N, C-alpha and C positions, 0 to 999 in steps of 0.2 A: 417731678414736674407736674404742675396742676394743669390738666388739659380739658378744655371745653369743646365738645363736638357740636358744631353748628350744622343743622340739617333742616330740610323741608320734608316733614314726615308725610307719607302717603296715608290717607285716612282709610278706615276699614270699609266705609260705604263707597259704592261706585259714584261717579260724577252724576250730577242732575241730568234728567232726561234731555234737556235742551243743549247739553254739551256732548262732544264726542267721547267715546268710551276710553280714549287714551289721554284724557285731559290731565290726569295725575301721573302719567307714565314716567316723567323725569324724577319724580319725588322718591325719596328713599323709604323702603319698607322698614318697620321697626326692627325686624330680624337683622337687617344689614347694620343698622346703628348699634344694635346689641353685640353683633359679632366684632365690630371695630372696637367698641368699648372693652370687650373682654380681652382682645389682643393687647391693646394699650395698657390695660391693667396688669396683664401678665408681664409686660415689659417694665413694670415697677412704677407706673404713673397713677396719680389720682385723676379719675376720669368722671365727668358728668356731662349730661346733655344740656346744652344752652339754647337749642332750638333755632328759630328764625323769626323775623318780624318783630313786633313790639316787645314780645317776651325776651328776645335776644338783647334788645337795646337795654331793657331794664337790668338784665343780668350783668351785662358788660359794664354798666355804670356802677352797679352796687357791689359787685364782687368779681372783678375781672380775673380770668385765669392767666397762667403764665403764657399759654399759647392756645389759639383757637385752631382746632383741626376742622378745616372747612369742607363741608359736603353740600352746602345749601344751594339749591337750584333757584330759589326765590318764587314768590307767588305772582300770579298774573301773566300778562303777555308782553310786558316791557322788554325791549331788547337789552336793557341794562340790568335785568333782575339778578343775574348771576354775579354782578359786580358789587351788589349792596353790602354783603358781609365784609369783603376785604376793604371796601371804602370806609365802613364803620370802624373796623379795626384800625385802619390807618389814622382816622380822625381821633381815636382814643389812645393811639400809640400802644396797641396790643399786637404782639406777633401772631402770625397766622400761617397756615400751610397753604401751598398752592400759589397760583399766579395772582398778579395785582389787578385792580379794577379795570384798567385799560385793556389788558390782554383778554380778560374774561368777556368784556363787553364787545370787543371787536370779534372775538372768536364765535360768539353766539350769533352774530349777524353774518350769515353765509355769503350774502352779496358783497359786503364790505371785505370779508376775509378773502374772497376770490380776487378782488382788486389788489389787495396787499400782497397776496402770494404770487400773482402774476408779475407784479413789479419786482418781486424778489427773485424771479427767474424760474419759478415752478410752472409746470404745464397744468392748465386748468381746462375743464370742459367748456365748450361754448355755452353761453347762457344769457338770459335776460330776466330782470326782476320787474314784476308788474304789481304796483301798489293798488290797494282797493280804491274804487271810484269815490268821488266826494260824497255821493248820496247812496243810501242803501238800495235804492230802487234801480240804480245803474248796474248792469251786468255785462259779462263778456258776450261778444257776438261774432259775426263773420270776420271781423277785422283781425282776430287773433292769429289764425293761420297765416294771414298776410304779414303780420308783424314778425312772426317767426322767420318767414322767408326773407324779410328785410335784414334781419340780424344774422343771416347765414345758417340758422338752425333748420334742421329737417328731422322728421320723425324717424325713429322713436326718441322721445324725450321723457324726462322725469319731472313731475310737478310736485313741489314740496313747500312747506312753510319756510319762510326765510330766516326766522330766528326761533327754532325749536331744536331739542336734542332728543336722544334715546329713540330715534326713528319716529318720533311723534308726528303724525300727519303723513307718514310715508307708508302707505298701505299698498296692497297688490295693484289697486287701480291707479296708483301714482305713475306707473309706467304706461305711457300713452303711445299707441301705435296706429290708432285710427283718428283722423282729423276731427271726427264728430265727438270724440272723448275729451278734447282739449278744453273747450270752454267750460263744461261742467266741472272738470278737475280744478280749474282756476277758481271758479265760483265757490267750490267747496272749501278751498283754503280761505278765501275772503270771509265767508259766512261763518265757518266753524272755528277758525283760529284767529280771526280778527287781525290779520297782518298781510303783508305782501306775499305773493307767490313767486317762487324762483322756478323758472323753466330752464332745465339744464339738459344738454346733450347726453343721451344715454351712451355710456362707454361699455360696449360689449367686450368683456374680458374678465380677468380674475379680480376678485375683491380681496384686498389685503389691509391690514392695520398694523401700525408700528407703535410700540410702547417706548416711552422715554422716561427715565428716572434721573433725578439729581440735578446738580448745578456745578459749574466751575471744574471740569466741563460736564454738561449733561451727557448721559450715555444711553445708547439704544438697549433697551431690555430685550427686544427681539422683534422679529417680523412674523406675523401670523397670517396664514391664508384661510379664507372662509370658502369652503368647498361645498357647493350645493349637491344634494343627493339626487336631484332631478332637474331637467331642463336648464343646463348651464348657459345656454345661449340667450336666455331671456331672464336671467337671475337678477332679482332685486333683493337686497338685504333689508327687507321690509319688517314692519312691526310684527306681522303674523309669523314670519320666520324666527324672529328673536324670541317670541313667546313660546314657540315649540321647537327650539333649535335642535333638540335631540333627534327629532324626526326629520328635520329639514336640511341640516348642514353638518359637516365635519370641520373641526378646527385643526390646522396643521401649523405647528411651530417647533423649531424654526422652519419657516416656509421653504419647501424644496423648489427653489427657483435658480436660474442661471446666476453665477456669481456676480456678473455685471449688473443684472437687474436687482439683485438683493442689495448690492452696494448703492445703487441709484436710489432705492427706497430709503435706506439709512441716511444718505446724504440729504435727500429732499425733506425727510422728517426732521432732521436736525436743523435744516435751514428754516423750516416753518416755526419750530420751537424758538429759535434764536430771533427770528424776525419779529415775532410778537413779544419777545422778552418774557417768555414763560418761566415758571419756577417749579422745581420739585418733581412734577409729573405731568404727563400729557399722553394722549393717544391720537394718532394722526391716521386718517383713512384715505386710501387710494384705490383707484382702479388701474389695472394694467392692460394696455392695448399695444400689441406688437413690441412688447418689452419696455414701453414708455410708461412711467408712473403719471397718472392724472390725479392731481390733488382734489379731494372731495371736501374734507373739512378737518379741522383740528379741535380736539376737545381737551382743554386744560383742566376741566373738572370732570374727569371720567368717572363712571359708576364704579363703586368698589364693593358691590355685592359679591360675597364669596361663591354664590351659585349662579349669578346671571351677568356678571361684569366682564366685558371683553378683555379689559386689561388683566383681570384676574385669570381668565382662561389662558391668556398668553403666558402669564407668569408661571402657572402650573406646568405648562408644556415645555418651558425652558428650564425647569428644575427648581423653581422657587416655591416656597410655601406661602400661604396667605400671611402668616406672621412675618416672614422675611420681607414681603412686599410692603406691608404697612410700616415695618420698622425702617425700611429704606426711605420711604416717603417722609416719615416723622424726622428721621435723622437729617435728611436734606434740609427740611424746613428749620429745624432747631439750630443746625450749624449756620445756616444763612443769617439767622437773627442773632447769632452769638450766644445762644443758650447752652451750647456744648462746645468743647474744645474742637479746633479744626482737625 
Protein backbone atom coordinates (compact mmCIF):
# COMPACT_ATOMS: atom_id res chain seq x y z
CA UNK A 1 0.00 0.00 0.00
CA UNK A 2 1.21 3.52 -0.82
CA UNK A 3 1.02 5.57 2.39
CA UNK A 4 1.48 9.32 2.72
CA UNK A 5 2.27 10.71 6.18
CA UNK A 6 0.53 14.05 6.76
CA UNK A 7 2.23 15.99 9.54
CA UNK A 8 2.95 19.48 10.81
CA UNK A 9 6.71 19.44 11.31
CA UNK A 10 8.34 21.27 14.19
CA UNK A 11 11.03 23.66 12.91
CA UNK A 12 14.59 23.59 14.22
CA UNK A 13 14.45 27.24 15.27
CA UNK A 14 12.52 28.29 18.40
CA UNK A 15 9.41 30.46 18.02
CA UNK A 16 9.90 34.20 17.48
CA UNK A 17 10.47 36.25 20.62
CA UNK A 18 6.94 37.68 20.55
CA UNK A 19 5.40 34.17 20.84
CA UNK A 20 5.42 31.79 23.83
CA UNK A 21 8.14 29.15 23.81
CA UNK A 22 5.56 26.35 23.46
CA UNK A 23 4.08 27.76 20.24
CA UNK A 24 5.27 24.71 18.24
CA UNK A 25 4.68 22.20 21.05
CA UNK A 26 1.95 20.22 19.26
CA UNK A 27 3.91 19.81 16.04
CA UNK A 28 5.83 16.62 15.35
CA UNK A 29 9.59 16.39 15.45
CA UNK A 30 11.26 15.01 12.31
CA UNK A 31 12.51 12.08 14.41
CA UNK A 32 8.92 11.06 15.17
CA UNK A 33 7.90 11.12 11.53
CA UNK A 34 11.03 9.18 10.59
CA UNK A 35 10.29 6.54 13.24
CA UNK A 36 6.74 6.10 11.95
CA UNK A 37 7.92 5.93 8.33
CA UNK A 38 10.47 3.25 9.22
CA UNK A 39 7.87 1.10 10.97
CA UNK A 40 5.38 1.40 8.11
CA UNK A 41 8.15 0.58 5.67
CA UNK A 42 9.09 -2.56 7.61
CA UNK A 43 5.43 -3.58 7.40
CA UNK A 44 5.84 -3.68 3.63
CA UNK A 45 4.38 -0.33 2.57
CA UNK A 46 5.74 2.43 0.34
CA UNK A 47 5.93 5.48 2.57
CA UNK A 48 6.51 9.15 1.84
CA UNK A 49 6.02 12.42 3.64
CA UNK A 50 3.16 14.53 2.24
CA UNK A 51 3.39 17.33 4.81
CA UNK A 52 0.70 19.86 5.64
CA UNK A 53 -0.73 23.07 4.22
CA UNK A 54 -0.40 24.03 0.51
CA UNK A 55 2.29 21.41 -0.17
CA UNK A 56 -0.09 18.70 1.03
CA UNK A 57 -2.86 19.98 -1.24
CA UNK A 58 -0.59 19.88 -4.28
CA UNK A 59 0.65 16.37 -3.47
CA UNK A 60 -2.82 14.95 -2.95
CA UNK A 61 -4.01 16.47 -6.20
CA UNK A 62 -1.02 15.39 -8.28
CA UNK A 63 -0.17 11.98 -6.84
CA UNK A 64 -2.60 10.77 -4.16
CA UNK A 65 -1.51 7.85 -1.96
CA UNK A 66 -3.71 4.86 -1.19
CA UNK A 67 -4.05 6.11 2.40
CA UNK A 68 -3.01 9.19 4.35
CA UNK A 69 -1.58 8.40 7.79
CA UNK A 70 -2.68 11.55 9.55
CA UNK A 71 -0.59 13.23 12.25
CA UNK A 72 -1.15 16.83 11.16
CA UNK A 73 -1.96 19.28 13.97
CA UNK A 74 -2.38 22.23 11.59
CA UNK A 75 -0.95 25.73 11.57
CA UNK A 76 -2.30 28.76 13.41
CA UNK A 77 -4.82 29.04 16.24
CA UNK A 78 -8.05 28.03 14.49
CA UNK A 79 -10.13 25.58 16.51
CA UNK A 80 -10.69 23.67 13.23
CA UNK A 81 -7.02 23.31 12.33
CA UNK A 82 -6.84 19.59 13.16
CA UNK A 83 -9.86 18.95 10.93
CA UNK A 84 -8.26 20.29 7.74
CA UNK A 85 -6.42 17.16 6.60
CA UNK A 86 -9.35 14.74 6.98
CA UNK A 87 -11.66 17.31 5.38
CA UNK A 88 -9.33 17.60 2.41
CA UNK A 89 -9.04 13.82 2.16
CA UNK A 90 -12.81 13.45 2.19
CA UNK A 91 -13.14 16.13 -0.49
CA UNK A 92 -10.67 14.23 -2.69
CA UNK A 93 -12.01 10.78 -1.70
CA UNK A 94 -8.69 9.62 -0.24
CA UNK A 95 -8.77 7.21 2.71
CA UNK A 96 -7.05 8.43 5.89
CA UNK A 97 -6.31 7.21 9.39
CA UNK A 98 -7.95 8.59 12.50
CA UNK A 99 -11.14 10.47 13.18
CA UNK A 100 -13.22 12.58 10.83
CA UNK A 101 -13.26 16.41 10.64
CA UNK A 102 -16.18 16.82 13.03
CA UNK A 103 -14.69 14.67 15.78
CA UNK A 104 -11.32 16.43 15.54
CA UNK A 105 -12.83 19.91 15.52
CA UNK A 106 -15.10 19.26 18.50
CA UNK A 107 -12.37 17.52 20.50
CA UNK A 108 -9.93 20.41 20.06
CA UNK A 109 -12.45 22.84 21.57
CA UNK A 110 -12.37 21.89 25.25
CA UNK A 111 -15.40 24.02 26.08
CA UNK A 112 -17.57 22.39 23.43
CA UNK A 113 -16.27 18.93 24.33
CA UNK A 114 -17.21 19.49 27.97
CA UNK A 115 -20.79 20.25 26.93
CA UNK A 116 -21.00 17.18 24.70
CA UNK A 117 -19.54 14.84 27.32
CA UNK A 118 -21.76 16.15 30.10
CA UNK A 119 -24.77 15.49 27.85
CA UNK A 120 -23.46 11.95 27.31
CA UNK A 121 -23.50 11.35 31.06
CA UNK A 122 -19.83 11.82 31.92
CA UNK A 123 -18.81 13.81 34.99
CA UNK A 124 -16.92 16.98 34.06
CA UNK A 125 -15.30 19.56 36.37
CA UNK A 126 -17.16 22.81 36.88
CA UNK A 127 -15.89 25.46 34.52
CA UNK A 128 -16.48 28.64 32.56
CA UNK A 129 -15.05 29.87 29.25
CA UNK A 130 -14.09 33.54 28.88
CA UNK A 131 -13.51 34.83 25.33
CA UNK A 132 -11.10 37.70 24.71
CA UNK A 133 -12.62 41.19 24.88
CA UNK A 134 -13.61 43.01 21.67
CA UNK A 135 -10.59 45.32 21.83
CA UNK A 136 -7.02 44.56 22.79
CA UNK A 137 -7.00 47.33 25.39
CA UNK A 138 -9.69 45.66 27.45
CA UNK A 139 -8.38 43.42 30.19
CA UNK A 140 -9.66 41.36 33.11
CA UNK A 141 -10.31 43.13 36.34
CA UNK A 142 -11.96 42.74 39.71
CA UNK A 143 -15.12 41.30 38.18
CA UNK A 144 -13.49 37.93 37.42
CA UNK A 145 -13.42 36.50 40.95
CA UNK A 146 -17.07 37.56 41.23
CA UNK A 147 -17.86 35.81 37.96
CA UNK A 148 -16.32 32.60 39.26
CA UNK A 149 -18.45 32.85 42.38
CA UNK A 150 -21.57 33.24 40.23
CA UNK A 151 -20.75 30.04 38.35
CA UNK A 152 -20.18 28.10 41.56
CA UNK A 153 -16.41 27.88 41.05
CA UNK A 154 -14.00 28.39 43.88
CA UNK A 155 -10.24 28.30 44.05
CA UNK A 156 -8.12 26.41 43.21
CA UNK A 157 -8.83 26.45 39.48
CA UNK A 158 -6.82 25.72 36.34
CA UNK A 159 -6.66 28.35 33.59
CA UNK A 160 -5.87 26.98 30.14
CA UNK A 161 -6.28 27.85 26.44
CA UNK A 162 -9.59 26.51 25.20
CA UNK A 163 -8.35 24.93 21.98
CA UNK A 164 -4.77 23.71 22.33
CA UNK A 165 -3.19 20.30 22.87
CA UNK A 166 0.04 18.79 24.22
CA UNK A 167 -0.38 20.86 27.41
CA UNK A 168 0.35 23.98 25.38
CA UNK A 169 -0.37 26.96 27.59
CA UNK A 170 -0.72 24.78 30.69
CA UNK A 171 2.28 25.75 32.78
CA UNK A 172 2.87 25.57 36.53
CA UNK A 173 1.31 29.01 36.92
CA UNK A 174 -1.93 27.72 35.35
CA UNK A 175 -2.95 26.35 38.76
CA UNK A 176 -4.51 29.33 40.54
CA UNK A 177 -4.81 29.31 44.32
CA UNK A 178 -4.58 33.04 45.03
CA UNK A 179 -7.35 35.37 43.74
CA UNK A 180 -4.71 37.90 42.68
CA UNK A 181 -3.28 35.37 40.18
CA UNK A 182 -6.54 34.85 38.30
CA UNK A 183 -6.76 37.97 36.14
CA UNK A 184 -3.10 37.80 34.98
CA UNK A 185 -3.54 34.13 34.05
CA UNK A 186 -6.61 34.90 31.93
CA UNK A 187 -4.89 37.84 30.30
CA UNK A 188 -1.88 35.65 29.50
CA UNK A 189 -4.07 33.23 27.54
CA UNK A 190 -5.79 36.04 25.64
CA UNK A 191 -2.59 37.82 24.71
CA UNK A 192 -0.22 34.91 24.08
CA UNK A 193 -2.55 32.32 22.55
CA UNK A 194 -5.20 34.59 20.96
CA UNK A 195 -8.19 32.57 22.12
CA UNK A 196 -10.63 32.11 24.97
CA UNK A 197 -9.51 31.00 28.41
CA UNK A 198 -11.11 28.00 30.08
CA UNK A 199 -11.28 28.33 33.87
CA UNK A 200 -11.87 24.88 35.28
CA UNK A 201 -12.26 23.48 38.78
CA UNK A 202 -9.05 21.82 39.94
CA UNK A 203 -9.76 18.19 40.72
CA UNK A 204 -7.40 17.14 43.49
CA UNK A 205 -6.79 13.47 42.79
CA UNK A 206 -5.05 11.02 40.54
CA UNK A 207 -4.33 11.79 36.89
CA UNK A 208 -5.09 8.92 34.51
CA UNK A 209 -5.24 8.46 30.77
CA UNK A 210 -7.02 5.75 28.78
CA UNK A 211 -5.92 4.55 25.35
CA UNK A 212 -8.40 3.22 22.79
CA UNK A 213 -7.56 1.40 19.57
CA UNK A 214 -9.72 0.14 16.71
CA UNK A 215 -13.34 0.13 15.61
CA UNK A 216 -16.32 -2.25 15.52
CA UNK A 217 -15.86 -2.41 18.45
CA UNK A 218 -13.14 -0.11 19.74
CA UNK A 219 -11.18 -1.62 22.61
CA UNK A 220 -9.36 -0.19 25.55
CA UNK A 221 -5.61 -0.55 25.16
CA UNK A 222 -5.11 0.18 28.83
CA UNK A 223 -5.47 2.63 31.69
CA UNK A 224 -2.32 4.49 32.79
CA UNK A 225 -1.81 6.41 36.00
CA UNK A 226 0.54 9.41 36.05
CA UNK A 227 2.17 9.44 39.48
CA UNK A 228 3.97 12.62 40.60
CA UNK A 229 7.27 12.16 42.37
CA UNK A 230 6.59 15.15 44.63
CA UNK A 231 3.64 17.17 45.99
CA UNK A 232 0.77 14.94 44.77
CA UNK A 233 -1.79 17.23 46.43
CA UNK A 234 -1.17 20.08 44.02
CA UNK A 235 -0.01 18.12 40.98
CA UNK A 236 -0.67 19.53 37.52
CA UNK A 237 0.38 17.56 34.43
CA UNK A 238 1.89 20.70 33.02
CA UNK A 239 4.20 21.27 30.11
CA UNK A 240 7.19 21.52 32.44
CA UNK A 241 6.37 18.06 33.78
CA UNK A 242 5.99 16.54 30.32
CA UNK A 243 9.26 18.06 29.14
CA UNK A 244 11.19 16.41 31.99
CA UNK A 245 8.92 13.51 32.84
CA UNK A 246 11.80 11.23 33.89
CA UNK A 247 12.45 13.50 36.87
CA UNK A 248 8.85 14.46 37.56
CA UNK A 249 6.55 11.44 37.24
CA UNK A 250 6.22 7.69 37.02
CA UNK A 251 3.85 5.99 34.59
CA UNK A 252 1.90 2.97 35.80
CA UNK A 253 -0.01 0.74 33.42
CA UNK A 254 -2.15 -1.15 33.91
CA UNK A 255 -3.06 1.33 36.63
CA UNK A 256 -3.35 -0.27 40.06
CA UNK A 257 -6.82 0.97 40.91
CA UNK A 258 -9.87 -0.67 42.52
CA UNK A 259 -11.66 -2.81 39.91
CA UNK A 260 -14.81 -0.70 40.00
CA UNK A 261 -12.81 2.49 39.37
CA UNK A 262 -10.83 0.86 36.56
CA UNK A 263 -14.03 -0.32 34.88
CA UNK A 264 -15.62 3.12 35.29
CA UNK A 265 -12.67 4.67 33.49
CA UNK A 266 -12.92 2.14 30.65
CA UNK A 267 -16.66 2.74 30.38
CA UNK A 268 -16.37 6.52 30.33
CA UNK A 269 -13.49 6.45 27.84
CA UNK A 270 -15.46 4.27 25.44
CA UNK A 271 -18.50 6.50 25.89
CA UNK A 272 -16.43 9.56 24.98
CA UNK A 273 -14.94 7.78 21.95
CA UNK A 274 -18.33 6.66 20.65
CA UNK A 275 -20.08 9.94 21.45
CA UNK A 276 -17.70 11.86 19.17
CA UNK A 277 -17.70 9.09 16.56
CA UNK A 278 -13.95 8.63 16.78
CA UNK A 279 -12.03 6.15 14.63
CA UNK A 280 -8.92 4.01 14.95
CA UNK A 281 -7.31 5.57 18.03
CA UNK A 282 -7.73 8.10 20.81
CA UNK A 283 -6.47 8.96 24.27
CA UNK A 284 -8.86 10.21 26.96
CA UNK A 285 -7.67 12.04 30.08
CA UNK A 286 -9.37 11.96 33.47
CA UNK A 287 -8.86 12.97 37.08
CA UNK A 288 -10.08 10.73 39.89
CA UNK A 289 -11.73 12.19 42.98
CA UNK A 290 -13.21 9.82 45.55
CA UNK A 291 -13.21 7.10 42.92
CA UNK A 292 -15.21 9.17 40.42
CA UNK A 293 -13.65 9.82 36.97
CA UNK A 294 -13.80 13.48 35.96
CA UNK A 295 -13.44 13.89 32.21
CA UNK A 296 -10.74 16.40 31.20
CA UNK A 297 -10.34 15.95 27.45
CA UNK A 298 -10.24 13.52 24.56
CA UNK A 299 -7.45 13.50 22.01
CA UNK A 300 -8.40 11.69 18.78
CA UNK A 301 -5.03 12.77 17.31
CA UNK A 302 -2.66 11.76 20.10
CA UNK A 303 1.08 12.16 19.76
CA UNK A 304 2.90 9.07 18.47
CA UNK A 305 6.46 9.96 19.35
CA UNK A 306 8.19 6.74 20.46
CA UNK A 307 9.96 8.68 23.23
CA UNK A 308 7.43 11.29 24.39
CA UNK A 309 3.91 10.14 23.46
CA UNK A 310 1.63 9.19 26.35
CA UNK A 311 -0.21 6.65 24.19
CA UNK A 312 3.15 5.04 23.40
CA UNK A 313 4.16 5.04 27.07
CA UNK A 314 0.90 3.28 27.85
CA UNK A 315 1.36 0.74 25.06
CA UNK A 316 4.87 -0.19 26.20
CA UNK A 317 3.69 -0.77 29.76
CA UNK A 318 0.91 -3.13 28.73
CA UNK A 319 3.29 -5.21 26.61
CA UNK A 320 3.00 -3.70 23.14
CA UNK A 321 5.92 -2.67 20.96
CA UNK A 322 5.94 0.57 18.98
CA UNK A 323 5.58 -1.46 15.80
CA UNK A 324 2.54 -3.33 17.16
CA UNK A 325 0.88 -0.04 18.11
CA UNK A 326 1.34 1.54 14.68
CA UNK A 327 0.34 -1.68 12.92
CA UNK A 328 -2.89 -1.82 14.94
CA UNK A 329 -3.72 1.80 14.07
CA UNK A 330 -2.95 1.28 10.39
CA UNK A 331 -4.90 -1.97 10.20
CA UNK A 332 -7.93 -0.37 11.88
CA UNK A 333 -7.91 2.46 9.34
CA UNK A 334 -7.27 0.24 6.32
CA UNK A 335 -9.98 -2.19 7.34
CA UNK A 336 -12.46 0.65 7.90
CA UNK A 337 -11.85 1.92 4.35
CA UNK A 338 -12.04 -1.56 2.81
CA UNK A 339 -8.36 -1.58 1.85
CA UNK A 340 -7.73 -4.93 3.60
CA UNK A 341 -10.02 -7.91 4.22
CA UNK A 342 -12.14 -7.81 7.39
